[in-house]
C-alpha positions in Angstrom: 83.8 121.5 118.0 84.5 123.5 114.6 84.0 126.8 113.6 81.2 126.1 111.5 79.1 123.9 114.0 79.8 127.1 116.5 78.2 129.3 113.9 75.7 127.3 112.8 74.3 127.1 116.2 74.9 130.9 117.1 72.5 131.6 113.8 70.0 129.3 114.8 69.8 131.1 118.3 69.6 134.3 116.6 66.9 132.9 114.7 65.1 131.5 117.8 65.6 134.8 119.4 64.0 137.1 116.9 61.3 134.7 116.4 60.5 134.9 120.4 60.7 138.7 120.3 58.6 139.6 117.3 56.0 136.7 116.5 55.3 136.4 112.8 51.7 136.8 111.6 51.7 133.1 110.7 52.3 132.6 114.3 49.1 134.4 115.6 46.1 132.1 115.7 43.3 132.8 113.6 40.3 134.5 114.6 37.7 131.4 115.7 40.4 129.1 116.2 39.5 126.3 118.7 41.5 126.5 122.1 41.8 122.8 122.6 43.5 122.3 119.3 46.2 125.2 119.7 46.8 123.4 123.4 47.2 119.9 121.7 49.8 121.2 118.9 51.5 123.0 122.1 52.3 119.8 123.5 52.7 117.9 120.6 55.8 120.4 119.8 56.9 120.1 123.5 56.7 116.0 122.8 58.6 116.2 119.5 61.4 118.6 120.9 61.9 116.1 123.8 61.8 112.9 121.5 64.6 115.0 119.2 66.7 115.8 122.3 66.2 111.8 123.4 67.3 110.8 119.7 70.4 112.7 119.6 71.2 111.8 123.3 71.0 108.2 122.4 72.9 108.7 119.1 75.9 110.4 121.0 76.0 108.1 123.7 76.2 105.2 121.1 79.4 106.9 119.5 77.7 108.3 116.2 80.3 110.6 114.3 78.0 113.4 113.3 76.6 114.2 116.9 78.8 116.6 119.2 78.4 117.3 122.8 77.6 120.7 122.4 74.8 120.2 119.9 73.2 117.3 122.5 73.4 119.9 125.4 71.6 122.3 123.2 69.2 120.1 122.3 68.5 118.8 125.8 68.2 122.4 127.3 65.8 123.2 124.5 64.0 120.3 125.8 64.1 121.3 129.1 62.9 125.1 128.8 60.0 123.9 126.5 58.8 121.5 129.2 59.2 124.0 131.4 57.1 126.6 129.7 54.4 124.2 129.0 54.5 123.1 132.5 54.2 126.9 133.6 51.2 127.6 131.0 49.2 124.4 132.4 49.9 126.2 135.7 48.2 129.1 134.8 45.2 127.4 133.5 44.5 125.6 136.6 44.8 128.4 138.6 42.6 130.2 136.3 39.9 127.1 136.3 40.1 127.4 140.1 39.6 131.2 140.1 36.4 130.5 137.8 35.0 127.8 139.8 35.3 129.9 143.2 33.2 132.8 141.9 29.9 133.0 143.6 26.8 132.8 141.2 
C-alpha cells in the first residue's frame, strides 16, 4: 500500500472522528422533523454503505487494479459498524415501545 493511500485513509478517519465527536448544525434535525423520515434516512444510509462495501469487495475479488485490500477492509468495517449501530437503535426503540405498552392506564 502506498503512502498516499495511508495518508488518505488517516485523513478520512480523522474527519470521521471529528464529525462523530462534535455534530455540526447541519446534522441536527430541524424542529418538527418527522421521526419516521429520520429513521428511513438512517436506514437508507446504512444500506448505501453496505452496498458500497459489497461493490468494493466484488471489485477487489475480480482483480480491479484501483482497489486495495486495506480499502476493502475499511469499507467492510464501516458497513459492519453502521449496521451494528442501527441494530442497537432498533433494539432501544423496541424496548421503549414495550415499556410504553406495559404502562398501566
